[in-house]
C-alpha positions in Angstrom: -24.1 -22.0 14.4 -23.7 -18.5 13.3 -24.9 -17.0 10.2 -22.5 -14.7 8.6 -22.6 -12.6 5.6 -19.7 -12.1 3.7 -20.3 -8.8 1.4 -18.1 -8.6 -1.7 -16.5 -11.4 -3.5 -13.2 -10.5 -4.5 -9.9 -12.1 -3.2 -10.5 -11.0 0.6 -14.4 -11.9 0.4 -13.6 -15.8 -1.1 -10.4 -16.3 1.8 -13.4 -15.0 4.5 -16.0 -17.4 3.3 -14.0 -20.5 3.0 -12.6 -19.4 6.7 -15.8 -19.3 8.2 -17.1 -22.3 6.5 -14.3 -24.3 7.8 -15.3 -23.0 11.1 -18.6 -24.8 10.8 -20.5 -21.1 10.1 -23.4 -21.0 7.8 -22.2 -18.1 5.3 -24.1 -16.3 2.6 -22.3 -14.6 -0.2 -23.1 -11.4 -1.8 -21.8 -8.7 -4.1 -23.0 -5.8 -5.5 -22.0 -7.3 -9.0 -24.0 -10.6 -8.4 -22.7 -14.0 -7.8 -20.6 -15.3 -10.6 -19.0 -19.1 -11.4 -16.0 -17.9 -9.6 -18.2 -18.5 -6.4 -19.2 -22.0 -7.2 -16.3 -23.6 -5.0 -17.9 -21.9 -2.1 -21.0 -23.1 -2.8 -19.8 -26.6 -3.3 -18.9 -25.9 0.4 -22.2 -24.8 1.7 -21.9 -21.1 1.2 -25.4 -19.9 0.2 -25.2 -16.9 -2.8 -27.9 -14.5 -2.4 -29.5 -12.3 -5.2 -30.4 -9.2 -2.6 -30.3 -8.4 1.2 -33.6 -9.1 2.6 -34.7 -7.8 6.0 -35.5 -11.2 7.2 -32.4 -12.6 6.8 -30.2 -9.4 8.1 -31.9 -9.8 11.5 -30.5 -13.1 11.7 -26.9 -12.4 11.0 -24.3 -12.8 13.6 -22.0 -10.4 11.9 -21.0 -9.3 8.4 -17.4 -9.3 6.8 -16.9 -6.7 4.4 -14.3 -6.6 1.8 -12.2 -3.4 1.8 -13.7 -2.4 -1.6 -17.4 -2.1 -0.7 -18.3 1.7 -0.3 -19.7 2.8 3.5 -22.5 3.7 1.8 -23.5 0.7 0.6 -23.8 -0.9 4.0 -26.7 1.0 5.0 -28.8 -2.0 4.3 -27.1 -3.9 7.1 -29.0 -2.0 10.0 -27.3 -2.6 13.0 -25.3 -5.8 12.1 -21.9 -6.2 13.6 -19.3 -5.7 11.0 -16.0 -6.5 10.5 -13.0 -6.7 7.9 -11.3 -9.7 6.7 -8.2 -8.5 8.3 -10.2 -8.6 11.7 -11.3 -11.6 10.9 -8.0 -13.3 9.7 -6.2 -11.8 12.7 -8.3 -13.9 15.4 -6.8 -17.2 13.7 -3.2 -15.7 13.4 -0.2 -17.6 15.9 2.7 -16.2 16.7 3.7 -12.3 16.5 2.0 -10.1 14.5 3.9 -6.8 13.1 1.1 -4.9 11.1 2.4 -1.5 8.9 -0.1 1.2 7.4 0.6 4.3 5.8 -0.1 6.5 2.9 2.9 5.3 1.3 5.5 2.6 1.0 3.2 0.0 2.9 4.6 -2.9 0.4 8.1 -2.2 0.2 8.4 -1.8 4.3 6.2 -5.1 4.7 8.3 -7.0 2.3 11.4 -5.9 3.8 10.3 -7.2 6.8 9.0 -10.4 6.0 12.6 -11.0 4.3 14.6 -10.0 7.3 12.8 -11.8 9.7 12.6 -15.1 7.6 16.7 -14.8 7.0 16.8 -14.8 11.2 14.8 -18.2 11.0 12.0 -17.4 11.5 8.8 -19.0 9.5 7.1 -15.9 8.1 3.8 -14.9 6.6 3.6 -11.6 4.4 -0.6 -11.1 4.3 -2.8 -8.3 3.8 -2.9 -5.7 1.3 0.2 -6.6 -0.4 -1.5 -9.0 -1.7 -2.7 -12.5 0.3 -6.0 -12.1 2.6 -4.7 -12.5 6.0 -7.8 -15.3 6.4 -6.3 -17.1 3.4 -3.1 -18.1 5.4 -4.6 -17.9 9.4 -4.9 -21.5 9.8 -1.2 -22.1 8.6 0.3 -19.9 10.9 1.7 -20.9 14.0 3.5 -20.3 17.5 7.2 -18.6 17.2 6.5 -17.7 13.5 5.7 -14.5 12.3 2.5 -12.6 10.2 3.8 -9.4 8.5 0.3 -7.4 7.7 0.1 -4.6 5.7 -2.9 -2.6 6.7 -4.7 -0.1 4.6 -6.8 2.3 5.9 -9.8 0.7 4.4 -9.1 -2.7 6.3 -8.8 -0.7 9.3 -11.4 1.5 9.2 -13.6 -1.8 10.4 -11.1 -3.6 13.2 -12.8 -4.6 16.1 -10.2 -6.4 18.5 -6.9 -6.1 15.9 -3.8 -5.9 18.2 -0.8 -6.3 16.6 2.4 -6.7 18.9 4.6 -4.2 16.9 2.6 -1.6 14.5 4.2 0.7 12.6 2.8 4.1 11.0 5.2 5.2 8.4 3.8 8.6 7.0 -0.1 10.5 6.6 -0.5 12.7 3.9 -3.7 13.4 1.4 -5.1 9.9 0.4 -8.7 8.1 -0.4 -10.1 11.3 0.5 -12.9 10.3 -1.9 -14.2 7.2 0.2 -13.0 8.4 3.8 -14.9 12.1 3.0 -12.1 14.4 4.9 -8.4 13.8 5.7 -9.6 13.6 9.7 -11.5 10.4 8.9 -8.5 9.1 6.9 -6.3 9.9 9.8 -8.6 8.3 12.5 -8.9 4.9 10.0 -4.9 4.4 9.7 -4.4 5.2 13.5 -7.1 2.0 14.6 -3.6 0.2 13.8 -3.0 0.9 17.5 -6.3 1.1 18.9 -6.3 -2.4 20.7 -2.7 -2.4 21.7 -1.5 -2.1 25.6 2.1 -0.8 27.3 2.8 -4.3 26.8 2.9 -3.8 22.6 5.1 -1.8 20.2 3.9 1.8 18.2 6.8 2.0 15.7 6.3 6.0 14.5 7.9 8.1 11.9 9.4 11.0 14.0 10.0 13.1 10.5 6.4 13.3 10.0 4.7 15.8 11.8 1.2 14.2 10.9 2.5 11.5 12.7 3.6 12.8 15.8 0.4 15.1 16.4 -2.0 12.1 15.6 0.2 9.9 18.0 -0.4 11.4 21.2 -3.2 9.1 22.5 -1.3 5.8 21.5 -1.1 3.5 24.8 1.6 1.4 23.2 5.6 1.9 23.8 6.6 4.2 21.2 10.0 3.5 19.3 11.0 6.2 16.9 12.3 5.9 13.3 14.1 9.1 12.0 16.2 10.2 8.8 17.5 13.4 10.3 17.8 13.1 14.1 18.9 10.4 16.7 15.6 8.8 17.9 14.8 6.0 20.5 14.7 3.3 17.5 16.4 3.5 14.4 18.0 6.5 12.9 20.9 7.3 10.6 24.2 8.8 12.2 27.5 9.6 10.0 26.0 7.5 6.7 25.3 4.7 8.9 22.0 3.2 10.0 21.6 2.3 14.1 19.2 0.8 16.2 19.3 2.3 20.0 23.2 3.0 19.5 24.3 -0.3 17.6 25.2 -0.1 14.4 23.1 -2.0 11.2 24.6 -1.2 8.2 25.8 1.4 5.9 23.1 3.0 4.3 24.7 3.1 1.3 24.5 -0.7 1.1 20.5 0.0 1.1 19.0 -1.2 -2.9 16.4 1.2 -2.1 17.2 4.5 -3.6 15.7 8.3 -2.5 15.5 9.6 0.8 11.8 8.2 0.7 13.1 4.9 0.7 15.6 5.7 3.7 12.9 6.1 5.8 11.4 2.7 4.5 14.3 1.2 5.2 14.4 2.8 9.0 10.9 1.5 9.5 11.7 -2.2 8.3 15.0 -2.3 10.7 12.9 -1.1 13.7 10.7 -3.6 13.3 12.5 -6.5 12.8 15.0 -5.1 15.4 11.9 -5.2 17.6 11.0 -8.7 16.9 14.7 -9.5 18.2 16.8 -9.9 14.9 20.3 -9.5 15.4 22.0 -7.1 13.4 24.1 -8.5 10.9 21.0 -10.5 10.0 19.1 -7.1 9.3 22.7 -6.2 7.2 22.7 -9.3 5.0 19.1 -9.7 4.5 18.7 -5.8 3.2 21.8 -6.1 1.0 20.2 -9.0 -1.0 16.5 -7.4 -1.0 15.0 -7.2 -4.6 12.4 -4.3 -4.0 8.4 -5.1 -5.1 7.9 -4.4 -8.6 6.0 -1.1 -10.0 8.0 1.0 -7.3 10.7 2.8 -9.4 11.7 -0.8 -11.4 13.5 -0.2 -14.8 11.0 -1.3 -17.3 13.9 -1.1 -20.0 15.8 1.3 -22.3 15.2 2.2 -25.3 18.6 3.5 -27.2 19.5 6.1 -24.7 16.1 6.3 -23.1 15.7 4.8 -19.6 12.0 3.7 -18.9 10.9 4.0 -15.2 7.9 2.1 -13.9 6.7 3.9 -10.7 3.0 3.1 -11.3 2.5 2.5 -7.5 3.0 5.8 -6.9 -0.9 7.1 -6.6 -0.9 10.0 -4.8 1.0 13.2 -4.8 2.8 12.5 -1.7 4.4 9.3 -3.4 5.5 11.6 -6.6 7.0 14.2 -4.8 10.1 12.6 -3.4 11.2 11.0 -6.9 10.8 13.7 -9.3 14.1 15.0 -9.1 15.8 11.4 -8.9 16.8 11.2 -13.0 18.3 14.0 -15.6 16.3 15.1 -18.4 12.9 13.5 -17.1 9.1 13.5 -18.9 6.9 12.5 -16.2 3.6 10.5 -16.5 0.9 11.7 -14.7 -2.8 11.1 -14.8 -5.2 8.3 -14.3 -8.2 8.3 -12.1 -8.9 10.6 -9.1 -9.4 9.5 -5.3 -10.7 13.1 -4.5 -7.0 14.6 -3.2 -5.4 17.7 -4.9 -2.5 18.4 -7.6 -1.3 21.9 -6.7 1.4 20.8 -4.1 3.1 18.8 -6.8 3.3 21.4 -10.1 4.4 23.9 -6.7 7.5 21.0 -6.4 8.5 20.2 -10.2 12.2 20.3 -10.1 14.0 21.5 -13.3 15.3 18.1 -14.4 11.7 17.4 -15.6 11.4 18.7 -18.7 7.9 18.0 -19.6 5.1 16.6 -17.8 2.6 14.2 -20.0 -1.2 14.3 -18.6 -3.3 11.5 -19.5 -6.5 9.9 -17.9 -9.7 11.1 -16.2 -7.7 13.8 -14.0 -6.1 15.1 -16.8 -7.9 18.1 -17.1 -7.8 18.5 -13.3 -4.2 18.4 -13.4 -3.8 20.9 -15.8 -6.0 23.2 -13.9 -3.5 22.8 -11.3 -0.3 23.4 -13.0 -2.3 26.5 -14.2 -2.7 27.5 -10.8 0.6 27.4 -10.0 2.2 28.8 -13.2 3.9 25.5 -14.2 3.2 25.5 -18.3 5.6 22.1 -19.0 2.9 19.6 -19.7 1.0 18.4 -22.6 -2.2 15.9 -23.2 -2.1 12.3 -24.2 -5.6 11.1 -25.2 -4.7 7.7 -23.6 -2.3 6.1 -21.9 -0.2 4.6 -24.8 0.3 8.0 -26.4 1.8 9.2 -23.2 4.4 6.6 -23.0 5.2 7.6 -26.6 4.7 11.0 -25.8 7.1 11.1 -23.1 9.7 9.0 -24.9 10.0 11.3 -28.1 10.3 14.6 -25.3 13.3 13.0 -24.0 15.1 11.5 -26.9 18.2 10.5 -27.8 18.9 10.2 -23.9 16.7 11.2 -20.7 14.3 9.4 -18.8 10.5 8.6 -19.3 8.9 8.3 -15.8 5.8 7.1 -14.8 5.1 8.0 -11.4 1.1 8.8 -11.9 0.2 10.4 -8.8 -3.6 8.8 -9.2 -5.2 5.5 -9.1 -5.4 3.4 -12.3 -9.1 2.4 -12.3 -10.1 4.7 -15.8 -7.7 2.2 -17.8 -6.7 -0.6 -15.8 -7.7 -2.8 -13.1 -5.1 -2.1 -10.8 -1.9 0.0 -10.7 0.2 -3.8 -11.4 -1.8 -3.8 -14.4 -0.7 -0.1 -15.7 2.7 -0.8 -15.0 2.6 -4.1 -17.1 1.3 -2.1 -20.0 4.2 0.5 -19.4 6.8 -2.1 -20.1 5.1 -3.5 -23.2 4.4 -0.2 -24.4 8.2 0.0 -24.1 9.0 -3.4 -25.7 6.8 -1.8 -28.7 8.7 1.0 -29.1 11.8 -0.5 -29.0 10.5 -2.5 -32.1 9.3 0.5 -33.8 12.7 2.1 -33.5 14.5 -0.9 -34.4 16.8 -1.5 -31.8 
């Protein structure tokens, strides 16, 4: 019987433990915050909770499954034990084709779109990974002939071992999570692990418009297929306002429900992946036209009189904000939250004239202001908390304009995640509407 440690009892750790128990492993549970009542179902199945990682126990482990949120410096106590991610564990039980997507921005949208397109083509689809459902939670239900669409984060990829998707896509690379990876080089290296075990029988789908992606992908062994919004490639591209895959027209680009050039790139990536999986052009077109983007990504959060509120809470880094700042006239942009070790100078160098004010809030408020000052940008004010930021932004553009929550920062200073922040944004919009008697 294998002795396996599951380190981290969030959603992915729970799923990993269940899968391991179903395979007859002796499973030990550990979390830096302690094992609480949420783990009781696992204990009932035979899992053994630990208060500490004792050296005698660690020596007897076959391997450890570590959740993405566990910082690397906490793993020193595991010594030489082989460590894998939950993504790696679950993938080993996945049947059918695996299509995996990574990148700094757009992963969830692209994976959701791929899943919708493939499902429209009649194949059974599982949407897994960083998008919300751990791979281990559904691996046993997957089947030959189906498709597993996996969103892979850098945290998950840094601990893969044999992970080998049939189709792997790299959307883009920009500074993010530097606080975790230490430097940009390490972050890129983690992203590239999505291609590490692929062979010439697999496909590597690459953004031909991203010079960092192009430079980083030199050593990829799989068949490279490009997508581009700017030029013709050997994959998906735009010509005369239409999306093509290898010379075959898929659809007019204007039919896509995804706004902005960055979302056109997302569409091209999804079309490329789905075409390589054998989905017919007419199926792609129909599924894209009917696609509903995931929440908190340029989502309408309501109107108060003539003021539009847009929830882009998922924009947790500078590169996610840059393409959307110019989308709306007379905009008040809400920035700030918790930091990830990235710099904000590039953001304030690029603020377009339609942004009349930036409202700074959260732990990164002072850091944002310092970057703004270095770039000579003065159209900003501070807010003491998130609620105040939304209300200040509203009054800055009333009676008509746009309040855009696109914070360029993570949310963990005030919230449990970007979704919670977006939901609070919507709630505050309702509060403002009541106050205004509208």
